[in-house]
C-alpha positions in Angstrom: 0.0 0.0 0.0 2.8 2.4 0.7 3.9 2.2 -2.9 0.4 3.1 -4.0 0.3 6.1 -1.8 3.7 7.1 -2.9 2.6 7.0 -6.6 0.3 9.9 -5.8 -2.8 8.8 -7.7 -6.2 8.6 -6.0 -7.0 5.3 -4.3 -10.7 4.5 -4.8 -13.1 2.1 -3.1 -16.8 1.4 -3.5 -19.5 -0.2 -1.4 -18.9 -3.7 -2.7 -15.2 -3.6 -1.8 -16.0 -2.3 1.7 -18.7 -5.0 2.1 -16.3 -7.7 1.0 -13.6 -6.4 3.4 -15.8 -6.3 6.4 -17.4 -9.7 5.7 -13.9 -11.3 6.0 -12.8 -9.6 9.2 -12.7 -10.8 12.8 -14.2 -8.3 15.3 -10.7 -7.4 16.6 -9.8 -6.2 13.0 -12.6 -3.8 12.5 -10.9 -0.6 13.8 -7.8 -1.2 11.8 -9.9 -1.8 8.7 -11.7 1.6 9.3 -8.3 3.3 9.6 -7.2 1.6 6.4 -10.3 3.0 4.5 -10.1 6.5 5.9 -7.7 8.0 3.3 -9.4 6.2 0.4 -11.9 8.0 -1.9 -15.3 6.4 -1.8 -17.0 6.3 -5.2 -20.5 5.3 -6.3 -20.5 5.2 -10.1 -24.3 5.0 -10.8 -26.7 3.2 -13.1 -24.5 3.3 -16.2 -21.8 1.3 -14.5 -24.4 -1.1 -13.1 -25.7 -1.7 -16.6 -22.2 -2.3 -17.9 -21.7 -4.9 -15.1 -24.9 -6.6 -16.1 -23.8 -6.7 -19.8 -20.5 -8.2 -18.8 -22.2 -10.9 -16.7 -24.6 -11.7 -19.5 -21.7 -11.9 -22.1 -19.7 -14.1 -19.7 -22.6 -16.5 -19.2 -23.3 -16.6 -23.0 -19.7 -17.8 -23.3 -20.0 -20.4 -20.6 -18.1 -18.4 -18.0 -19.1 -16.8 -14.7 -18.5 -13.2 -13.6 -20.0 -12.9 -10.2 -22.0 -9.9 -9.2 -19.5 -8.4 -6.8 -16.6 -8.6 -9.2 -18.7 -7.2 -12.1 -19.7 -4.2 -9.9 -16.2 -3.6 -8.8 -14.9 -3.8 -12.3 -17.6 -1.4 -13.6 -16.9 1.1 -10.8 -13.2 1.0 -11.8 -14.0 1.5 -15.5 -16.3 4.4 -14.7 -13.6 6.1 -12.7 -10.9 5.3 -15.4 -9.1 3.3 -12.8 -7.6 -0.2 -12.4 -8.8 -2.9 -10.1 -6.1 -3.9 -7.6 -6.4 -7.5 -6.6 -4.5 -10.6 -5.8 -7.0 -12.7 -7.7 -6.7 -11.5 -11.3 -8.6 -14.5 -12.6 -11.8 -13.0 -11.1 -11.5 -10.0 -13.4 -10.0 -11.5 -16.5 -13.3 -11.6 -18.4 -14.1 -7.9 -17.7 -12.6 -5.2 -19.9 -11.2 -3.3 -17.0 -7.4 -2.9 -16.3 -6.3 -5.2 -13.5 -3.1 -4.8 -11.4 -1.9 -7.2 -8.8 0.2 -7.0 -5.6 
């Protein structure tokens, strides 16, 4: 994370990412997660991004693949903000058109 902050670009998060983060935490980790999120910019891209996520899911399904709802919404939010998705699991986003970076 320090490298990302040093790069100087905005670090963005949406409600899906926050939900996934808190769903995987133990009670003792809640405060540190809140501190982690404080400097990040919270975005809500809107209905056009949601429609894009739906199209990507439909296209994936038509091709016999699965793009789950959370990953589709995360990818659509990133695309709407002209940003990349930062993830350790690049496979989840491989079938979306969004730029993906790993750590």
